[in-house]
C-alpha positions in Angstrom: -27.3 -53.6 24.9 -24.8 -53.8 22.6 -26.4 -54.6 18.5 -24.7 -57.3 16.3 -22.8 -55.2 13.5 -21.4 -57.8 10.0 -18.9 -57.1 8.0 -18.6 -58.5 4.9 -15.7 -57.8 2.4 -15.4 -59.7 -1.0 -12.8 -59.9 -3.5 -13.5 -61.3 -6.1 -10.0 -62.1 -7.5 -9.4 -65.0 -4.2 -12.9 -65.1 -3.3 -12.6 -64.7 0.5 -15.5 -63.3 2.2 -14.9 -62.9 6.0 -17.8 -61.8 8.5 -17.3 -59.7 11.6 -20.1 -60.6 13.8 -20.7 -59.1 17.5 -17.0 -59.3 17.9 -16.4 -62.8 16.1 -15.1 -63.6 13.0 -14.5 -66.1 10.5 -12.8 -66.2 7.0 -14.2 -68.2 3.5 -11.4 -69.0 1.7 -12.3 -70.5 -2.2 -9.1 -73.5 -2.3 -9.1 -74.9 -5.6 -10.8 -74.8 -8.8 -14.5 -75.2 -9.7 -15.0 -78.9 -11.1 -18.8 -81.1 -11.1 -19.9 -82.6 -8.1 -17.3 -82.2 -6.3 -18.9 -84.2 -2.6 -17.6 -86.2 -0.2 -14.6 -84.2 2.1 -12.1 -86.6 4.3 -9.2 -85.1 5.9 -6.3 -87.7 6.1 -4.8 -86.4 9.2 -1.3 -89.4 8.8 -1.0 -87.2 5.6 -2.6 -83.7 6.3 -4.4 -83.5 2.6 -7.9 -83.8 2.0 -9.3 -86.2 -0.7 -13.2 -85.3 -2.4 -15.1 -86.9 -5.3 -16.1 -85.3 -8.4 -19.1 -87.6 -8.5 -20.4 -87.9 -12.2 -16.5 -86.6 -14.4 -16.2 -89.8 -11.7 -12.4 -88.7 -9.9 -11.0 -89.0 -6.7 -9.2 -85.7 -5.9 -6.6 -85.0 -3.5 -5.9 -81.5 -2.1 -2.5 -80.5 -0.8 -3.9 -77.4 1.7 0.3 -76.9 2.0 0.6 -76.1 -1.8 -2.8 -75.6 -3.1 -1.8 -78.4 -5.6 -5.0 -81.0 -6.2 -4.1 -83.9 -8.0 -7.0 -86.1 -9.6 -7.7 -90.2 -10.3 -10.4 -90.9 -12.7 -12.5 -93.9 -11.6 -13.8 -96.0 -15.2 -16.0 -97.8 -13.2 -19.0 -95.4 -12.3 -20.3 -92.7 -10.6 -18.1 -92.0 -6.9 -20.2 -91.1 -4.3 -16.9 -91.7 -2.0 -13.5 -92.3 -0.8 -11.9 -93.3 2.3 -8.2 -94.4 2.4 -7.8 -97.6 3.8 -5.9 -98.0 7.4 -2.3 -98.5 7.6 -2.1 -98.1 3.8 0.2 -95.4 1.5 -1.9 -96.0 -1.0 -5.2 -98.3 -1.4 -8.6 -96.3 -1.1 -12.4 -97.4 -0.6 -15.0 -95.9 -3.1 -18.5 -96.3 -3.4 -18.9 -96.2 -7.3 -22.0 -96.7 -9.3 -23.4 -99.4 -7.1 -20.2 -101.1 -5.8 -17.7 -100.9 -3.0 -14.2 -100.7 -5.1 -10.2 -100.9 -3.6 -8.6 -98.6 -5.7 -4.7 -97.8 -6.4 -3.2 -94.5 -5.6 -0.8 -92.4 -3.7 -2.2 -89.5 -5.1 0.9 -88.2 -5.9 0.6 -87.8 -9.7 -2.2 -87.1 -11.8 -4.2 -91.3 -13.4 -6.1 -91.3 -15.5 -7.6 -94.7 -14.5 -6.6 -96.1 -11.4 -6.0 -99.6 -11.4 -9.3 -100.8 -8.8 -10.8 -104.1 -8.5 -14.3 -104.6 -6.4 -14.6 -105.9 -2.9 -18.6 -106.5 -3.2 -21.7 -105.5 -4.8 -24.1 -102.9 -2.7 -27.0 -102.7 -4.7 -27.7 -105.1 -8.5 -30.0 -101.8 -8.8 -29.7 -100.1 -12.2 -32.1 -97.5 -11.0 -30.0 -96.6 -7.6 -26.0 -96.1 -7.1 -24.2 -95.5 -3.9 -24.0 -91.8 -2.6 -22.3 -90.6 1.3 -20.2 -92.7 3.2 -18.4 -92.5 6.3 -16.3 -94.6 8.1 -17.3 -96.0 11.9 -15.0 -96.1 15.3 -14.1 -99.5 14.6 -13.4 -99.1 10.6 -16.8 -99.9 9.5 -17.8 -98.4 6.4 -21.7 -96.8 6.6 -21.8 -96.4 3.3 -25.5 -94.8 1.2 -27.4 -95.2 -1.6 -30.3 -93.4 -3.7 -31.5 -93.0 -6.6 -30.4 -91.7 -9.8 -30.8 -88.4 -11.0 -33.4 -88.1 -13.9 -34.4 -84.6 -15.5 -33.3 -83.6 -11.9 -35.2 -85.5 -10.5 -34.3 -88.6 -7.9 -37.6 -91.6 -7.4 -38.4 -91.5 -4.1 -37.3 -94.2 -1.4 -35.1 -96.8 -4.1 -32.2 -96.0 -1.2 -30.9 -97.7 1.7 -28.3 -97.0 4.0 -25.3 -100.3 5.0 -23.1 -100.8 6.5 -20.0 -103.2 5.6 -16.6 -104.6 8.1 -14.1 -106.2 7.0 -16.6 -109.8 5.7 -17.3 -107.3 2.9 -20.8 -107.6 3.1 -23.6 -105.2 3.1 -25.7 -105.1 6.4 -28.8 -103.0 5.2 -28.9 -100.9 8.7 -32.5 -98.4 7.3 -34.2 -98.5 4.3 -36.0 -97.2 1.9 -34.6 -93.9 2.0 -34.8 -91.6 -0.6 -32.0 -89.6 -0.6 -29.1 -91.1 1.6 -26.9 -88.6 3.2 -25.0 -86.9 6.0 -23.5 -88.7 8.7 -21.9 -88.4 12.3 -20.7 -89.6 15.1 -20.7 -88.0 18.6 -17.2 -87.4 20.8 -18.8 -89.9 22.7 -19.5 -92.7 20.3 -23.5 -93.5 22.0 -25.3 -91.2 19.3 -25.4 -91.6 15.4 -26.3 -88.4 13.5 -28.4 -89.2 10.0 -29.7 -87.3 6.6 -32.3 -88.4 4.3 -32.3 -85.4 2.0 -36.1 -84.6 0.6 -37.3 -85.1 4.3 -35.6 -81.6 5.3 -34.8 -83.3 8.8 -31.4 -84.7 10.8 -32.2 -88.1 12.6 -29.9 -89.5 15.5 -29.8 -92.8 17.3 -28.2 -94.4 19.9 -25.4 -95.9 19.0 -23.5 -99.0 20.4 -19.9 -98.8 18.6 -19.2 -102.8 20.0 -22.2 -104.3 17.4 -22.4 -101.5 15.5 -26.2 -101.4 15.5 -27.7 -98.8 15.8 -31.8 -97.8 18.0 -34.5 -95.4 19.4 -34.6 -93.2 16.1 -35.5 -89.2 16.8 -35.6 -85.9 14.8 -32.8 -83.2 16.3 -33.4 -81.0 14.3 -35.8 -80.3 11.0 -35.7 -77.5 8.7 -38.8 -77.1 8.2 -39.0 -74.7 10.8 -36.7 -72.7 9.8 -36.6 -69.9 7.5 -33.6 -71.1 5.0 -33.3 -72.8 1.5 -32.1 -75.3 0.8 -32.2 -78.7 2.1 -29.7 -81.3 4.0 -26.9 -82.6 2.9 -23.4 -83.7 4.3 -22.3 -83.2 8.2 -20.1 -83.7 9.9 -20.0 -82.8 14.3 -17.9 -80.9 16.3 -15.2 -81.3 19.9 -18.7 -79.8 21.2 -21.3 -82.3 20.0 -23.1 -79.5 17.7 -23.6 -80.9 14.0 -22.3 -78.6 11.3 -24.6 -79.4 8.0 -24.5 -78.2 3.6 -27.4 -77.2 2.6 -28.0 -77.8 -1.2 -30.0 -75.0 -2.6 -29.9 -72.9 0.0 -26.2 -71.7 -0.6 -24.7 -71.1 3.5 -23.7 -74.5 6.3 -25.4 -74.3 9.1 -24.1 -74.4 12.7 -26.7 -76.8 14.8 -27.7 -77.9 18.5 -28.7 -81.5 18.4 -29.8 -81.6 22.0 -31.5 -78.2 22.3 -32.7 -78.1 18.6 -31.7 -74.8 18.1 -29.5 -73.3 15.0 -26.9 -71.5 16.1 -25.5 -69.9 13.4 -25.1 -69.8 9.3 -21.7 -68.9 7.4 -22.5 -68.1 4.0 -20.7 -69.6 0.6 -20.1 -68.5 -2.7 -22.2 -71.1 -4.2 -25.7 -72.2 -4.1 -25.6 -75.8 -4.4 -23.6 -76.8 -0.9 -22.4 -80.1 -0.6 -20.5 -81.4 2.7 -17.9 -80.4 5.1 -15.0 -81.8 7.2 -13.1 -80.6 9.4 -9.6 -81.1 9.2 -6.0 -79.2 9.4 -3.3 -79.0 12.0 -5.5 -78.7 14.6 -9.2 -79.7 13.4 -10.2 -76.5 12.9 -10.3 -76.3 9.5 -14.1 -76.1 7.7 -13.1 -77.5 4.3 -17.0 -77.1 2.5 -17.7 -78.7 -0.9 -19.7 -77.6 -3.4 -21.6 -78.0 -7.0 -21.6 -76.1 -10.3 -23.1 -79.7 -11.6 -26.4 -79.3 -13.8 -26.5 -75.1 -13.9 -28.0 -72.6 -16.3 -26.1 -70.7 -17.4 -27.2 -67.9 -15.6 -27.1 -69.5 -12.3 -22.8 -70.4 -13.5 -22.5 -66.9 -13.8 -24.1 -65.7 -10.6 -21.7 -68.5 -8.7 -18.4 -68.6 -11.3 -17.1 -71.0 -8.1 -19.7 -73.5 -7.7 -18.1 -76.8 -7.6 -14.8 -75.6 -5.6 -13.7 -76.6 -2.3 -14.1 -74.0 0.1 -12.1 -73.2 4.0 -13.5 -71.6 6.7 -11.2 -70.6 8.8 -11.7 -69.1 12.4 -15.1 -70.7 13.4 -13.6 -71.0 17.7 -14.5 -75.0 17.5 -12.6 -78.0 16.4 -13.8 -81.2 14.1 -13.2 -84.7 15.3 -10.7 -87.7 13.7 -12.6 -88.8 10.6 -11.4 -92.9 10.4 -10.2 -94.5 8.3 -10.9 -98.6 6.7 -10.1 -101.2 8.5 -9.6 -104.9 6.0 -8.8 -108.2 7.0 -8.9 -107.4 10.6 -11.9 -109.0 13.6 -14.5 -106.5 14.1 
């Protein structure tokens, strides 16, 4: 039997990591400068740009992957947990900011010191929570979650929920209570919804009705408590084979999981400790973009991981993702 041989090459100047295992190669490359708590990557296939947020610095950022230029828009309203483009618009975005869903006007071409916005709806009125991760389903509905505010690095349990928001802009509670509402994904058949409440260390699956936007029949399809890896599950995406890619906050890795067999397929090491989320992008949707956090690190941690807070691109994985959906406003669901 041929033994698996793994080689790793690291260049400190460009942060290029090439891993070769059993004849398969992938490349990890830093594509932005380090920021704060980078999160929520969203690939806009129409513009071929990557959006992401910098939560506590209150920025929406956009990466032009062709030029490497990042532009930013400051959101005065509060911490920004997630951002998604509005369908059929070149300068409208919906974002979860504070405990509200807001409509932001920004074309992304230049930096904006204070981006114009309006509050569309209040998701929660509790000052002890904030919006966290979210995604849009195939019908243009925004699934958006909340969590308790961090106090001394700790999050109080069971203060959050997961909501569904359609064109009426009324939040409908789907899962409650949760502690840290995080990764979401739908399979390509659009009949299964995957979800992460981070402190559980588990990935849940639900039957999904794309017409009504309802979920049912919860079951656990992967339990990180059963594998020998550090970190908690954070953001998540899915490939066209139906396998999940999960960021491990505090774990230095993105893991690739088969939810049908509950098998860990592979793990991708990233040059940062706190991996926050993942999204497929690029012209062929075959590049995995990975956001990381540089927020709240000690001096020792920052020395060990100087690129924490940057966005990384992983190429050569041999899989493709699915198109990310935009939010649909003022249309019948």
